[in-house]
Backbone as CSV, one residue per row, in Angstrom:
resi,resn,N_x,N_y,N_z,CA_x,CA_y,CA_z,C_x,C_y,C_z
1,MET,-32.063,-193.409,137.897,-33.339,-193.392,137.257,-33.160,-193.810,135.797
2,SER,-34.022,-194.673,135.349,-33.900,-195.125,133.972,-35.033,-194.555,133.124
3,ALA,-34.725,-194.340,131.878,-35.730,-193.808,130.943,-36.485,-194.977,130.332
4,MET,-37.763,-194.845,130.273,-38.585,-195.900,129.675,-38.999,-195.480,128.265
5,ALA,-38.868,-196.379,127.354,-39.288,-196.091,125.980,-40.809,-196.099,125.916
6,GLN,-41.330,-195.122,125.276,-42.779,-195.077,125.100,-43.143,-195.779,123.803
7,GLU,-44.198,-196.559,123.887,-44.660,-197.252,122.687,-45.656,-196.368,121.959
8,HIS,-45.437,-196.219,120.683,-46.355,-195.482,119.819,-46.928,-196.459,118.820
9,PRO,-48.228,-196.459,118.674,-48.798,-197.384,117.688,-48.302,-197.032,116.292
10,VAL,-48.001,-198.055,115.536,-47.562,-197.867,114.157,-48.806,-197.597,113.313
11,GLN,-48.766,-196.500,112.611,-49.908,-196.166,111.764,-49.637,-196.670,110.359
12,ALA,-50.569,-197.434,109.880,-50.426,-197.970,108.526,-50.689,-196.863,107.519
13,GLY,-49.839,-196.782,106.536,-50.029,-195.811,105.458,-51.012,-196.361,104.446
14,PRO,-51.256,-195.615,103.411,-52.188,-196.102,102.391,-51.629,-197.359,101.719
15,SER,-52.531,-198.233,101.327,-52.118,-199.470,100.661,-51.651,-199.151,99.237
16,GLU,-50.987,-200.112,98.642,-50.533,-199.950,97.262,-51.726,-199.717,96.335
17,ALA,-52.828,-200.435,96.596,-54.039,-200.269,95.779,-54.611,-198.860,95.931
18,ASP,-54.591,-198.312,97.162,-55.092,-196.954,97.387,-54.230,-195.923,96.663
19,ILE,-52.920,-196.131,96.685,-51.998,-195.212,96.002,-52.231,-195.263,94.494
20,LEU,-52.386,-196.475,93.970,-52.638,-196.636,92.533,-53.945,-195.964,92.135
21,LEU,-54.997,-196.170,92.921,-56.291,-195.566,92.623,-56.201,-194.046,92.663
22,ALA,-55.517,-193.501,93.663,-55.367,-192.042,93.761,-54.616,-191.501,92.539
23,GLY,-53.557,-192.189,92.150,-52.809,-191.767,90.963,-53.645,-191.834,89.704
24,PHE,-54.449,-192.896,89.600,-55.328,-193.057,88.446,-56.349,-191.931,88.375
25,LEU,-56.971,-191.627,89.501,-58.001,-190.585,89.519,-57.430,-189.201,89.239
26,ASP,-56.140,-189.006,89.530,-55.490,-187.716,89.270,-54.831,-187.648,87.895
27,LEU,-54.899,-188.733,87.143,-54.222,-188.825,85.858,-54.773,-187.803,84.861
28,ALA,-53.886,-187.091,84.217,-54.273,-186.147,83.159,-54.041,-186.854,81.820
29,THR,-55.088,-187.468,81.308,-54.994,-188.227,80.059,-55.053,-187.271,78.875
30,PRO,-54.197,-187.471,77.877,-54.248,-186.598,76.697,-55.627,-186.621,76.044
31,GLU,-56.005,-185.519,75.454,-57.323,-185.416,74.830,-57.531,-186.536,73.816
32,GLY,-58.695,-187.156,73.892,-59.043,-188.239,72.976,-58.627,-189.616,73.467
33,PHE,-57.732,-189.671,74.440,-57.297,-190.953,74.984,-58.229,-191.350,76.118
34,ARG,-58.258,-192.624,76.431,-59.115,-193.149,77.482,-58.242,-193.911,78.472
35,ALA,-58.456,-193.656,79.750,-57.718,-194.362,80.801,-58.692,-195.191,81.622
36,GLU,-58.295,-196.428,81.919,-59.083,-197.310,82.766,-58.131,-198.006,83.726
37,LEU,-58.646,-198.383,84.879,-57.872,-199.125,85.864,-58.307,-200.579,85.760
38,ILE,-57.423,-201.424,85.208,-57.757,-202.805,84.909,-56.717,-203.725,85.528
39,GLU,-57.181,-204.638,86.361,-56.324,-205.632,86.995,-55.084,-205.000,87.609
40,GLY,-55.263,-203.882,88.310,-54.157,-203.234,89.000,-53.210,-202.468,88.098
41,GLU,-53.591,-202.255,86.861,-52.765,-201.502,85.919,-53.572,-200.353,85.349
42,ILE,-52.909,-199.219,85.168,-53.544,-198.099,84.480,-53.318,-198.326,82.993
43,VAL,-54.409,-198.460,82.254,-54.345,-198.729,80.819,-54.847,-197.491,80.087
44,VAL,-54.008,-196.930,79.238,-54.369,-195.758,78.444,-54.449,-196.205,76.991
45,THR,-55.606,-195.966,76.374,-55.796,-196.383,74.991,-55.993,-195.154,74.105
46,PRO,-55.491,-195.229,72.878,-55.634,-194.110,71.949,-57.059,-194.023,71.425
47,PRO,-57.372,-192.951,70.716,-58.708,-192.846,70.125,-59.008,-194.065,69.244
48,ALA,-60.286,-194.427,69.186,-60.707,-195.615,68.444,-60.598,-195.402,66.939
49,ASP,-60.487,-196.532,66.229,-60.436,-196.457,64.762,-61.836,-196.178,64.209
50,GLY,-61.910,-195.865,62.951,-63.177,-195.486,62.319,-64.231,-196.575,62.344
51,ASP,-63.819,-197.839,62.151,-64.791,-198.937,62.174,-65.427,-199.067,63.555
52,HIS,-64.624,-198.922,64.588,-65.133,-198.977,65.966,-66.228,-197.924,66.155
53,GLU,-65.962,-196.710,65.736,-66.925,-195.616,65.891,-68.147,-195.815,65.000
54,ASP,-67.944,-196.408,63.830,-69.067,-196.717,62.940,-70.024,-197.697,63.620
55,TYR,-69.479,-198.745,64.241,-70.305,-199.733,64.931,-71.088,-199.090,66.074
56,ILE,-70.433,-198.234,66.847,-71.116,-197.549,67.960,-72.268,-196.704,67.417
57,GLY,-71.992,-195.954,66.367,-73.030,-195.110,65.771,-74.217,-195.918,65.283
58,LEU,-73.946,-197.060,64.638,-75.025,-197.919,64.144,-75.850,-198.488,65.290
59,LEU,-75.188,-198.861,66.384,-75.894,-199.376,67.557,-76.779,-198.294,68.178
60,ILE,-76.216,-197.126,68.387,-76.965,-196.023,68.994,-78.163,-195.644,68.122
61,ASP,-77.963,-195.644,66.807,-79.046,-195.311,65.882,-80.210,-196.295,66.029
62,GLN,-79.920,-197.594,66.099,-80.996,-198.583,66.236,-81.722,-198.443,67.571
63,VAL,-80.957,-198.212,68.643,-81.600,-198.037,69.949,-82.519,-196.823,69.905
64,GLY,-82.041,-195.728,69.310,-82.860,-194.516,69.225,-84.141,-194.711,68.427
65,GLN,-84.072,-195.519,67.391,-85.239,-195.733,66.541,-86.222,-196.775,67.076
66,HIS,-85.725,-197.797,67.792,-86.571,-198.958,68.074,-86.815,-199.285,69.542
67,ALA,-86.041,-198.768,70.465,-86.233,-199.143,71.877,-87.626,-198.732,72.350
68,THR,-88.247,-199.568,73.158,-89.592,-199.273,73.658,-89.577,-198.159,74.700
69,VAL,-88.428,-197.915,75.296,-88.248,-196.809,76.241,-87.200,-195.877,75.646
70,ARG,-87.475,-194.594,75.614,-86.493,-193.642,75.082,-85.245,-193.669,75.947
71,MET,-84.102,-193.768,75.289,-82.827,-193.900,75.988,-81.935,-192.689,75.774
72,GLN,-81.181,-192.393,76.806,-80.110,-191.411,76.731,-78.817,-192.221,76.681
73,VAL,-77.828,-191.757,75.933,-76.583,-192.508,75.785,-75.392,-191.596,76.017
74,SER,-74.362,-192.161,76.641,-73.098,-191.455,76.819,-71.981,-192.358,76.325
75,GLY,-71.064,-191.765,75.592,-69.903,-192.513,75.108,-68.670,-192.283,75.943
76,ASN,-68.764,-191.456,76.960,-67.584,-191.136,77.770,-67.868,-191.170,79.258
77,LYS,-68.882,-191.878,79.686,-69.266,-191.843,81.098,-68.421,-192.802,81.914
78,GLY,-67.686,-192.255,82.847,-66.896,-193.072,83.746,-67.799,-193.730,84.775
79,LEU,-67.635,-195.028,84.954,-68.416,-195.766,85.949,-67.487,-196.248,87.055
80,ARG,-67.897,-196.027,88.263,-67.158,-196.499,89.443,-67.664,-197.907,89.739
81,LEU,-66.766,-198.871,89.678,-67.133,-200.270,89.864,-66.562,-200.790,91.175
82,SER,-67.027,-201.937,91.586,-66.565,-202.557,92.827,-65.782,-203.806,92.483
83,SER,-64.467,-203.729,92.555,-63.657,-204.901,92.218,-63.819,-205.967,93.292
84,GLY,-63.526,-207.193,92.913,-63.631,-208.334,93.807,-64.115,-209.536,93.029
85,GLY,-63.964,-210.705,93.597,-64.351,-211.915,92.876,-63.595,-212.008,91.567
86,ARG,-64.321,-212.178,90.469,-63.686,-212.246,89.148,-63.633,-210.891,88.470
87,CYS,-63.914,-209.827,89.227,-63.889,-208.465,88.683,-62.638,-207.740,89.165
88,PRO,-61.666,-207.528,88.274,-60.444,-206.848,88.683,-60.501,-205.328,88.531
89,LYS,-61.577,-204.784,87.983,-61.622,-203.370,87.627,-62.276,-202.522,88.705
90,ASP,-61.741,-201.329,88.896,-62.336,-200.361,89.808,-63.133,-199.303,89.055
91,HIS,-62.678,-198.942,87.891,-63.284,-197.873,87.101,-63.235,-198.263,85.629
92,ALA,-64.309,-197.988,84.906,-64.349,-198.283,83.473,-65.132,-197.202,82.748
93,ILE,-64.815,-197.048,81.478,-65.555,-196.143,80.596,-66.072,-196.997,79.443
94,PRO,-67.330,-197.442,79.511,-67.867,-198.252,78.408,-67.910,-197.442,77.115
95,ASP,-67.913,-198.147,75.999,-68.043,-197.469,74.712,-69.382,-196.749,74.624
96,ALA,-70.417,-197.325,75.224,-71.731,-196.669,75.279,-72.426,-197.089,76.564
97,THR,-73.003,-196.110,77.241,-73.771,-196.350,78.463,-75.177,-195.827,78.219
98,PHE,-76.181,-196.697,78.362,-77.571,-196.342,78.092,-78.361,-196.273,79.401
99,ALA,-79.202,-195.250,79.504,-80.094,-195.094,80.652,-81.402,-194.509,80.154
100,PRO,-82.531,-194.860,80.777,-83.806,-194.286,80.352,-83.757,-192.753,80.398
101,LEU,-84.187,-192.123,79.331,-84.130,-190.669,79.223,-84.868,-189.985,80.366
102,GLU,-86.003,-190.542,80.779,-86.800,-189.912,81.842,-86.026,-189.778,83.159
103,ARG,-84.996,-190.602,83.348,-84.220,-190.541,84.597,-83.171,-189.435,84.587
104,ARG,-82.766,-188.980,83.398,-81.723,-187.958,83.269,-80.526,-188.299,84.162
105,LEU,-80.096,-189.542,84.073,-79.076,-190.097,84.944,-77.725,-189.381,84.839
106,PHE,-77.400,-188.878,83.664,-76.093,-188.269,83.465,-76.036,-186.816,83.948
107,ARG,-77.191,-186.187,84.054,-77.227,-184.778,84.455,-76.739,-184.628,85.897
108,GLY,-75.702,-183.820,86.072,-75.141,-183.558,87.388,-74.298,-184.687,87.947
109,ALA,-74.092,-185.759,87.162,-73.295,-186.894,87.643,-71.821,-186.512,87.700
110,PRO,-71.083,-187.042,88.664,-69.645,-186.794,88.726,-68.940,-187.518,87.576
111,PRO,-67.677,-187.199,87.316,-66.958,-187.889,86.237,-66.980,-189.420,86.386
112,TRP,-66.900,-189.908,87.623,-66.968,-191.349,87.889,-68.219,-191.596,88.701
113,MET,-69.291,-192.003,88.038,-70.570,-192.145,88.729,-70.852,-193.600,89.091
114,ASP,-71.721,-193.778,90.060,-72.224,-195.079,90.436,-73.082,-195.596,89.283
115,PRO,-73.007,-196.883,88.931,-73.770,-197.397,87.782,-75.250,-197.662,88.058
116,GLY,-75.733,-197.396,89.253,-77.140,-197.615,89.543,-78.032,-196.837,88.585
117,GLY,-79.015,-197.487,87.995,-79.918,-196.843,87.042,-79.527,-197.025,85.592
118,VAL,-78.294,-197.489,85.328,-77.868,-197.751,83.956,-78.636,-198.970,83.452
119,ALA,-79.201,-198.883,82.242,-79.961,-199.992,81.668,-79.070,-200.976,80.920
120,MET,-78.033,-200.454,80.243,-77.153,-201.321,79.452,-75.849,-200.591,79.189
121,VAL,-74.771,-201.365,79.164,-73.491,-200.858,78.667,-73.136,-201.666,77.437
122,ALA,-72.389,-201.053,76.531,-71.979,-201.738,75.311,-70.492,-201.524,75.085
123,GLU,-69.861,-202.550,74.584,-68.451,-202.494,74.206,-68.310,-203.035,72.792
124,ILE,-67.443,-202.383,72.033,-67.052,-202.852,70.708,-65.600,-203.278,70.851
125,THR,-65.272,-204.528,70.505,-63.907,-204.985,70.718,-62.917,-204.160,69.910
126,SER,-61.753,-203.989,70.536,-60.649,-203.306,69.861,-59.366,-204.034,70.213
127,SER,-58.311,-203.326,70.554,-57.008,-203.955,70.768,-56.963,-204.847,72.006
128,LYS,-57.857,-204.665,72.949,-57.867,-205.476,74.179,-59.184,-206.248,74.278
129,ALA,-59.451,-207.071,73.260,-60.727,-207.785,73.161,-60.972,-208.707,74.348
130,MET,-59.947,-209.354,74.883,-60.151,-210.287,76.000,-60.660,-209.559,77.240
131,GLN,-60.266,-208.316,77.439,-60.784,-207.556,78.580,-62.270,-207.283,78.401
132,ASP,-62.685,-206.984,77.158,-64.115,-206.777,76.889,-64.893,-208.071,77.102
133,ARG,-64.317,-209.195,76.667,-65.017,-210.479,76.743,-65.100,-211.027,78.168
134,ILE,-64.064,-210.793,78.969,-64.011,-211.447,80.282,-64.066,-210.456,81.442
135,ALA,-63.023,-209.643,81.622,-62.939,-208.780,82.813,-64.118,-207.812,82.896
136,LYS,-64.415,-207.133,81.815,-65.510,-206.164,81.858,-66.852,-206.860,82.071
137,ARG,-67.036,-208.022,81.480,-68.286,-208.772,81.686,-68.507,-209.049,83.174
138,HIS,-67.481,-209.538,83.840,-67.600,-209.835,85.270,-67.854,-208.572,86.083
139,CYS,-67.193,-207.486,85.723,-67.347,-206.239,86.475,-68.721,-205.616,86.272
140,TYR,-69.216,-205.640,85.052,-70.537,-205.076,84.806,-71.611,-205.917,85.512
141,ALA,-71.423,-207.236,85.535,-72.374,-208.091,86.262,-72.306,-207.788,87.757
142,ARG,-71.109,-207.666,88.300,-70.941,-207.384,89.733,-71.576,-206.045,90.094
143,ALA,-71.554,-205.096,89.159,-72.161,-203.780,89.383,-73.676,-203.811,89.196
144,GLN,-74.216,-204.981,88.874,-75.658,-205.178,88.683,-76.217,-204.355,87.519
145,ILE,-75.401,-204.144,86.489,-75.887,-203.504,85.269,-76.703,-204.573,84.535
146,PRO,-77.999,-204.316,84.288,-78.892,-205.373,83.785,-78.465,-206.026,82.475
147,LEU,-77.910,-205.242,81.545,-77.543,-205.778,80.233,-76.149,-205.310,79.828
148,TYR,-75.402,-206.241,79.252,-74.091,-205.926,78.677,-74.104,-206.427,77.243
149,LEU,-73.938,-205.510,76.293,-73.926,-205.851,74.872,-72.492,-205.788,74.369
150,LEU,-72.026,-206.884,73.815,-70.664,-206.959,73.286,-70.713,-207.195,71.783
151,VAL,-70.193,-206.244,71.027,-70.046,-206.410,69.583,-68.600,-206.846,69.361
152,ASP,-68.429,-208.114,69.015,-67.098,-208.698,68.885,-66.695,-208.704,67.417
153,ARG,-65.864,-207.745,67.053,-65.469,-207.606,65.649,-64.622,-208.774,65.168
154,GLU,-63.770,-209.303,66.048,-62.893,-210.408,65.646,-63.671,-211.708,65.456
155,GLU,-64.693,-211.926,66.280,-65.507,-213.144,66.198,-66.721,-212.969,65.282
156,SER,-66.952,-211.764,64.785,-68.094,-211.445,63.921,-69.425,-211.875,64.542
157,ARG,-69.603,-211.467,65.816,-70.863,-211.784,66.487,-71.173,-210.736,67.549
158,VAL,-72.457,-210.714,67.909,-72.940,-209.813,68.952,-73.511,-210.679,70.066
159,THR,-73.176,-210.331,71.297,-73.665,-211.077,72.456,-74.331,-210.112,73.416
160,VAL,-75.486,-210.512,73.929,-76.111,-209.738,74.999,-76.134,-210.621,76.238
161,PHE,-75.548,-210.098,77.304,-75.512,-210.768,78.598,-76.608,-210.133,79.448
162,ALA,-77.403,-210.962,80.121,-78.532,-210.453,80.903,-78.615,-211.165,82.253
163,LYS,-79.410,-210.585,83.141,-79.686,-211.117,84.473,-78.405,-211.365,85.280
164,PRO,-77.777,-210.276,85.749,-76.557,-210.438,86.542,-76.826,-211.087,87.889
165,GLU,-75.897,-211.934,88.275,-75.951,-212.586,89.588,-74.503,-212.753,90.045
166,GLY,-74.142,-212.072,91.135,-72.743,-212.086,91.561,-71.905,-211.374,90.522
167,ASP,-70.842,-212.012,90.073,-70.005,-211.389,89.050,-70.130,-212.099,87.696
168,GLU,-71.336,-212.625,87.415,-71.595,-213.263,86.128,-73.030,-212.978,85.701
169,TYR,-73.249,-213.017,84.413,-74.599,-212.923,83.864,-75.136,-214.340,83.691
170,THR,-76.397,-214.540,84.036,-76.967,-215.886,83.989,-77.641,-216.211,82.658
171,GLU,-77.844,-215.198,81.817,-78.395,-215.434,80.479,-77.457,-214.851,79.449
172,VAL,-77.216,-215.625,78.410,-76.341,-215.190,77.318,-77.031,-215.515,76.004
173,HIS,-77.183,-214.507,75.157,-77.772,-214.697,73.832,-76.800,-214.113,72.820
174,LEU,-76.531,-214.868,71.770,-75.595,-214.355,70.768,-76.102,-214.610,69.371
175,ALA,-75.587,-213.799,68.460,-75.944,-213.933,67.053,-74.734,-213.566,66.208
176,SER,-74.497,-214.358,65.184,-73.452,-214.017,64.223,-73.894,-212.786,63.454
177,PHE,-72.931,-211.988,63.003,-73.271,-210.827,62.181,-74.164,-211.292,61.039
178,GLY,-75.251,-210.586,60.835,-76.210,-210.933,59.792,-77.486,-211.533,60.347
179,LYS,-77.431,-212.069,61.575,-78.614,-212.650,62.225,-79.165,-211.647,63.236
180,PRO,-80.492,-211.578,63.397,-81.060,-210.651,64.382,-80.794,-211.133,65.808
181,LEU,-80.718,-210.187,66.734,-80.510,-210.510,68.145,-81.531,-209.739,68.976
182,ALA,-82.374,-210.478,69.698,-83.416,-209.843,70.519,-82.781,-209.180,71.735
183,LEU,-83.086,-207.896,71.925,-82.663,-207.173,73.122,-83.837,-207.137,74.089
184,PRO,-83.609,-207.557,75.342,-84.700,-207.558,76.328,-85.177,-206.149,76.653
185,GLU,-86.315,-206.068,77.354,-86.807,-204.780,77.858,-85.762,-204.185,78.798
186,PRO,-85.623,-202.902,78.823,-86.508,-201.886,78.286,-86.225,-201.522,76.829
187,PHE,-85.421,-202.329,76.149,-85.139,-202.060,74.738,-86.217,-202.704,73.876
188,GLY,-86.433,-204.000,74.032,-87.573,-204.666,73.431,-87.641,-204.641,71.920
189,PHE,-86.518,-204.870,71.256,-86.536,-204.953,69.796,-85.438,-205.897,69.337
190,GLU,-85.495,-206.280,68.064,-84.454,-207.132,67.489,-83.399,-206.259,66.865
191,LEU,-82.195,-206.408,67.362,-81.052,-205.669,66.829,-80.674,-206.271,65.466
192,ASP,-80.579,-205.418,64.474,-80.160,-205.859,63.130,-78.647,-205.866,63.106
193,THR,-78.050,-207.060,63.153,-76.595,-207.159,63.158,-75.998,-207.190,61.759
194,ALA,-76.854,-207.239,60.740,-76.351,-207.226,59.359,-75.620,-205.934,59.061
195,VAL,-75.938,-204.867,59.784,-75.258,-203.593,59.533,-73.779,-203.654,59.874
196,PHE,-73.361,-204.653,60.664,-71.960,-204.774,61.048,-71.112,-205.540,60.037
197,LEU,-71.767,-206.082,58.987,-71.017,-206.830,57.960,-70.240,-205.891,57.063
């Protein structure tokens, strides 16, 4: 009598991307530091410099004073994104995330929330300016976030990207520091960029 080998299906383990994502989500980042998963790498950045925070404060102040719809803002809201196409990111923490106050979008939201309902995200360039200019732009468009505002300190200009389609915005409006920049509804006002000089 001969013994027959039994075939057992080979079970695939988690993919490298799944392992990386699990490690990222379990990461204990030091207080004040920010971690993002960008192009398959966990990127940890130190607290921002004073000028970066000054620009964010000036932007938030103008939105609070002039937007046609009252906005709620978060500076630490993790957004769960869908990588693919030209979007390499799975998770991002914009410098500022704006949502209509009446929606109370942040209340009860998990640390990494779906971006549905977000009106605009804003980034102020820092040490990784190319990620703000390219990778994040594609990811925010892919997530169907209606507006992406980029304050580019190195280029001395502000850009608002609007009308996402696929992983790109179909409208781009920019202004050099010192020139006004119209923000579409639900903001509906001209951003004074002279404050960034």
